[in-house]
C-alpha positions as CSV (number, residue, x, y, z in Angstrom):
1,M,0.0,0.0,0.0
2,R,2.8,2.4,0.8
3,S,4.5,1.6,-2.5
4,L,1.3,2.4,-4.3
5,L,0.9,5.7,-2.5
6,K,4.5,6.6,-3.3
7,N,4.0,5.7,-6.9
8,I,0.9,7.9,-7.2
9,W,2.5,10.9,-5.6
10,S,5.9,10.6,-7.4
11,K,4.8,9.5,-10.8
12,F,1.5,11.4,-11.3
13,G,2.0,14.3,-8.9
14,L,-1.6,14.0,-7.7
15,R,-3.0,16.0,-4.8
16,W,-5.2,14.4,-2.2
17,Y,-8.5,15.4,-3.9
18,D,-7.4,14.4,-7.4
19,Q,-8.8,11.3,-9.1
20,I,-6.2,8.5,-9.4
21,E,-5.4,6.5,-12.5
22,P,-7.6,3.4,-13.3
23,E,-4.5,1.2,-13.0
24,S,-3.7,2.5,-9.5
25,E,-7.4,2.2,-8.5
26,A,-7.5,-1.4,-9.6
27,R,-4.4,-2.2,-7.5
28,F,-6.0,-0.5,-4.4
29,L,-9.3,-2.5,-4.8
30,K,-7.4,-5.7,-5.2
31,W,-5.4,-5.0,-2.0
32,K,-8.7,-4.1,-0.2
33,E,-10.2,-7.5,-1.2
34,L,-7.4,-9.3,0.6
35,L,-7.9,-7.5,4.0
36,P,-10.3,-10.1,5.4
37,T,-7.8,-12.8,4.6
38,M,-5.0,-10.9,6.3
39,A,-7.2,-10.4,9.4
40,E,-7.6,-14.1,9.8
41,T,-3.9,-14.8,9.5
42,S,-2.1,-15.9,12.7
43,I,1.5,-16.8,13.5
44,N,2.5,-19.4,16.1
45,R,4.6,-17.6,18.8
46,K,5.8,-20.8,20.5
47,Y,9.3,-20.6,19.1
48,F,10.8,-23.8,20.2
49,S,9.7,-27.3,21.2
50,G,11.4,-28.5,24.4
51,I,14.4,-27.1,26.1
52,V,16.9,-25.3,23.8
53,S,20.3,-23.8,24.2
54,Q,22.6,-21.4,22.3
55,I,19.9,-19.6,20.4
56,G,21.1,-17.7,17.4
57,L,19.5,-14.7,15.7
58,H,19.8,-14.4,11.9
59,V,18.7,-11.1,10.3
60,F,18.4,-10.8,6.5
61,A,18.4,-7.5,4.5
62,D,17.5,-6.7,0.9
63,A,16.5,-3.6,-1.1
64,P,15.8,-3.6,-4.8
65,K,14.4,-0.4,-6.4
66,D,11.0,-0.2,-4.8
67,T,11.2,-1.6,-1.2
68,M,13.6,-2.1,1.7
69,C,13.2,-5.2,3.9
70,A,14.7,-6.8,6.9
71,V,13.5,-10.1,8.4
72,A,14.7,-12.0,11.5
73,Y,14.7,-15.7,12.6
74,F,15.6,-17.6,15.7
75,R,17.8,-20.7,15.2
76,S,18.6,-23.3,17.8
77,Q,20.0,-26.8,17.5
78,Q,20.4,-29.6,20.1
79,N,23.3,-32.0,19.9
80,D,21.0,-34.9,19.1
81,E,19.1,-33.0,16.4
82,I,19.9,-33.6,12.7
83,Q,18.5,-30.2,11.7
84,A,18.2,-27.0,13.6
85,Q,14.9,-25.5,14.7
86,L,14.2,-22.3,12.8
87,F,11.4,-19.8,13.6
88,F,10.2,-16.6,12.1
89,F,10.3,-13.7,14.6
90,I,9.7,-10.4,12.8
91,G,9.9,-8.8,9.4
92,K,9.7,-5.1,8.4
93,C,9.3,-3.5,5.0
94,R,9.7,0.2,4.1
95,V,9.5,2.2,0.9
96,P,12.5,4.3,-0.1
97,P,12.4,8.1,0.2
98,M,10.8,10.1,-2.6
99,R,14.2,11.4,-3.7
100,H,16.2,9.1,-5.9
101,M,18.7,6.8,-4.3
102,S,21.0,4.3,-6.0
103,I,20.4,0.6,-5.3
104,P,23.7,0.3,-3.4
105,R,22.6,3.0,-1.1
106,L,19.2,1.4,-0.6
107,E,21.0,-1.9,0.2
108,L,23.1,-0.1,2.8
109,Q,20.0,1.5,4.3
110,A,18.4,-2.0,4.4
111,A,21.5,-3.2,6.4
112,V,20.8,-0.3,8.8
113,M,17.2,-1.5,9.1
114,A,18.6,-5.0,10.0
115,V,20.8,-3.6,12.7
116,R,18.0,-1.6,14.2
117,L,15.7,-4.6,14.1
118,K,18.2,-6.6,16.0
119,S,18.6,-3.9,18.6
120,Q,14.8,-3.8,19.0
121,I,14.6,-7.6,19.4
122,V,17.4,-7.7,22.1
123,K,15.8,-4.8,24.0
124,E,12.2,-6.0,24.0
125,H,12.7,-9.8,24.3
126,E,13.8,-11.9,27.2
127,I,15.3,-14.7,25.1
128,K,19.1,-14.8,25.6
129,I,20.7,-14.7,22.2
130,Y,24.0,-16.6,21.9
131,S,25.1,-15.2,18.5
132,C,23.8,-12.9,15.9
133,T,24.5,-13.1,12.1
134,F,23.5,-10.6,9.4
135,W,23.0,-11.6,5.8
136,S,22.9,-9.4,2.7
137,D,22.9,-10.2,-1.0
138,S,24.7,-7.0,-1.8
139,T,28.5,-7.4,-2.2
140,T,28.8,-3.7,-2.1
141,V,27.4,-3.6,1.5
142,I,29.7,-6.3,2.7
143,Q,32.7,-4.5,1.1
144,L,31.8,-1.1,2.6
145,I,31.4,-2.6,6.1
146,N,34.9,-4.2,5.7
147,S,36.4,-0.9,4.3
148,T,36.2,1.5,7.2
149,Q,39.9,2.3,7.0
150,R,39.2,4.0,3.6
151,K,37.7,7.4,3.0
152,Q,33.9,7.2,2.4
153,Q,31.2,9.6,1.5
154,V,29.3,11.2,4.3
155,F,26.1,9.3,3.6
156,V,27.9,6.0,3.5
157,A,30.2,6.7,6.4
158,N,27.3,7.6,8.7
159,R,25.4,4.4,8.0
160,V,28.5,2.2,8.2
161,A,29.3,3.8,11.5
162,E,25.8,3.0,12.8
163,I,26.1,-0.6,11.6
164,L,29.5,-1.1,13.3
165,D,28.4,0.6,16.4
166,T,26.5,-2.5,17.6
167,T,27.8,-5.2,15.2
168,D,31.2,-6.5,14.0
169,A,32.2,-6.8,10.4
170,S,32.8,-10.5,10.9
171,Q,29.0,-10.9,11.7
172,W,28.1,-9.9,8.1
173,K,27.9,-12.6,5.5
174,H,26.9,-12.7,1.9
175,V,23.9,-14.7,0.6
176,S,22.6,-14.9,-3.0
177,G,19.3,-13.2,-3.8
178,A,17.7,-16.6,-4.5
179,N,18.6,-17.7,-0.9
180,N,17.6,-14.4,0.8
181,P,14.2,-14.5,2.4
182,A,14.2,-10.7,2.7
183,D,13.8,-10.7,-1.1
184,I,10.3,-12.1,-0.6
185,G,9.3,-9.0,1.5
186,T,10.3,-6.7,-1.4
187,R,7.9,-8.3,-3.8
188,Q,4.3,-7.3,-4.4
189,I,2.6,-10.6,-3.5
190,N,-0.6,-11.5,-1.7
191,I,-0.9,-13.3,1.7
192,E,-1.4,-16.7,0.1
193,E,1.8,-16.4,-1.9
194,L,3.5,-15.2,1.2
195,W,2.5,-18.4,3.1
196,Q,3.7,-20.6,0.3
197,S,7.2,-18.9,0.3
198,E,10.0,-19.2,2.9
199,W,9.0,-15.9,4.6
200,F,7.5,-17.6,7.6
201,T,9.6,-20.8,7.6
202,G,13.0,-19.3,6.8
203,P,15.5,-20.6,4.3
204,A,15.9,-24.4,4.3
205,W,19.7,-24.2,4.2
206,L,19.8,-22.3,7.5
207,R,18.5,-25.5,9.2
208,E,21.6,-27.4,8.0
209,S,25.0,-27.4,9.6
210,E,27.1,-24.3,9.1
211,E,29.3,-26.2,6.6
212,N,26.3,-26.2,4.2
213,W,25.7,-22.5,4.5
214,P,26.5,-20.1,1.5
215,K,30.2,-19.8,1.0
216,E,32.0,-16.6,1.7
217,I,33.0,-14.4,-1.3
218,P,36.4,-12.7,-1.8
219,L,36.2,-9.0,-0.8
220,V,37.3,-6.1,-2.9
221,L,37.7,-3.1,-0.7
222,A,35.5,-0.2,-1.7
223,S,35.5,3.5,-0.6
224,D,31.8,4.3,-1.2
225,D,28.8,2.9,-3.0
226,D,29.9,4.3,-6.3
227,V,33.1,2.4,-6.2
228,H,31.6,-0.9,-6.9
229,P,33.6,-3.2,-9.1
230,S,31.1,-4.6,-11.5
231,V,33.6,-7.2,-12.6
232,F,32.8,-10.8,-12.3
233,V,35.6,-13.4,-12.3
234,N,34.6,-16.9,-13.4
235,E,38.1,-18.2,-13.8
236,A,41.5,-16.8,-12.8
237,T,42.2,-15.2,-16.2
238,E,42.1,-11.6,-17.4
239,S,40.5,-12.5,-20.7
240,E,37.3,-13.6,-19.0
241,L,36.7,-10.3,-17.1
242,T,33.2,-8.8,-17.8
243,V,32.8,-5.2,-17.0
244,E,29.6,-3.2,-16.7
245,W,31.1,0.1,-17.8
246,N,28.0,2.2,-17.0
247,R,28.3,1.4,-13.3
248,F,31.3,3.6,-12.9
249,S,31.0,7.4,-12.6
250,S,34.6,8.1,-13.7
251,F,37.5,6.4,-15.4
252,N,39.6,6.7,-12.2
253,R,37.1,4.7,-10.2
254,L,37.0,2.1,-13.0
255,V,40.8,1.8,-12.9
256,N,40.9,1.4,-9.1
257,S,38.2,-1.3,-9.2
258,V,39.9,-3.3,-12.0
259,A,43.2,-3.0,-10.2
260,Y,41.8,-4.7,-7.0
261,I,40.2,-7.4,-9.1
262,L,43.6,-8.1,-10.8
263,R,45.1,-8.5,-7.3
264,F,42.7,-11.2,-6.7
265,I,43.2,-12.9,-10.1
266,W,47.0,-12.8,-9.8
267,R,46.8,-13.7,-6.1
268,V,49.1,-10.9,-5.2
269,R,49.7,-10.3,-1.5
270,P,49.9,-6.5,-1.3
271,T,52.2,-4.7,1.2
272,S,49.6,-1.9,1.4
273,L,45.9,-1.5,0.8
274,L,46.7,1.5,-1.4
275,L,47.3,0.8,-5.1
276,S,50.7,1.3,-6.5
277,V,51.4,3.2,-9.8
278,E,52.3,-0.1,-11.4
279,E,49.0,-1.8,-10.4
280,R,47.1,1.1,-11.8
281,E,49.0,1.0,-15.1
282,N,48.3,-2.7,-15.4
283,A,44.7,-2.0,-14.8
284,K,44.6,0.6,-17.6
285,R,46.2,-1.8,-20.0
286,T,43.7,-4.5,-19.1
287,I,40.8,-2.0,-19.7
288,F,42.2,-1.0,-23.1
289,N,42.6,-4.6,-24.1
290,L,39.0,-5.3,-23.2
291,V,37.6,-2.2,-25.0
292,Q,39.6,-2.4,-28.2
293,P,38.2,-5.7,-29.6
294,R,34.7,-4.5,-28.9
295,D,34.8,-1.0,-30.2
296,F,37.7,-1.3,-32.7
297,P,37.4,-4.8,-34.2
């Protein structure tokens, strides 16, 4: 509903007494028809069966273009249990501000939502939480949280500071979008589709042992949300680099990002986090080699 209101105000510029478009009206009436079903929906609040120990809290965050979402689950496993018990605790969705924000910044704001949600749970609930893990499908967010020693824009620095005020960088892990239950909360689906999803049950892989959880990704240090290396490495060869050129606001940012990727490909152990002149020159040559066959065949 909030997404619909934002769309009406931002796209059509309507005032409160103006008549809305037929398409928006149809969406509203469809949402209204689902209200009785939503009123009958109930969630079991008995989190665990039997005596449990070492309860973990897992908070997922996601933010595509239209919605920001954070959802939290309790996880506990006894020694004699093959699979852990997993229970939905709370989920929150918000629409982005009216002003335009890039997706990396929205993903960072969703991470802030996850941290605030965790703080609310710890404050309001009597359950003793043994550990807390945060999950995001944004590699940019993971990079920024691990790049505090580098200069960041004010918007980014303030939010990263809030994140790290109550969490540690080691608590943040990457998960693919397909395995991220917070992605469900960003979709425009009805209550029946929500019950059929993993929103209330949690991801199946989280019931498994930690060895079966999503693997960690190699980090490329970033200075802000615009320095995001849209370079994906399938094999350890330069020739297979794929670059999304439009994701970079300047050639200098592109050179820096490619240079860090080349460090990973060549498995170089740098003596400093800062790039050397030689590394930047190698990155420029790599960029030219990628561009020439495409634009000058």
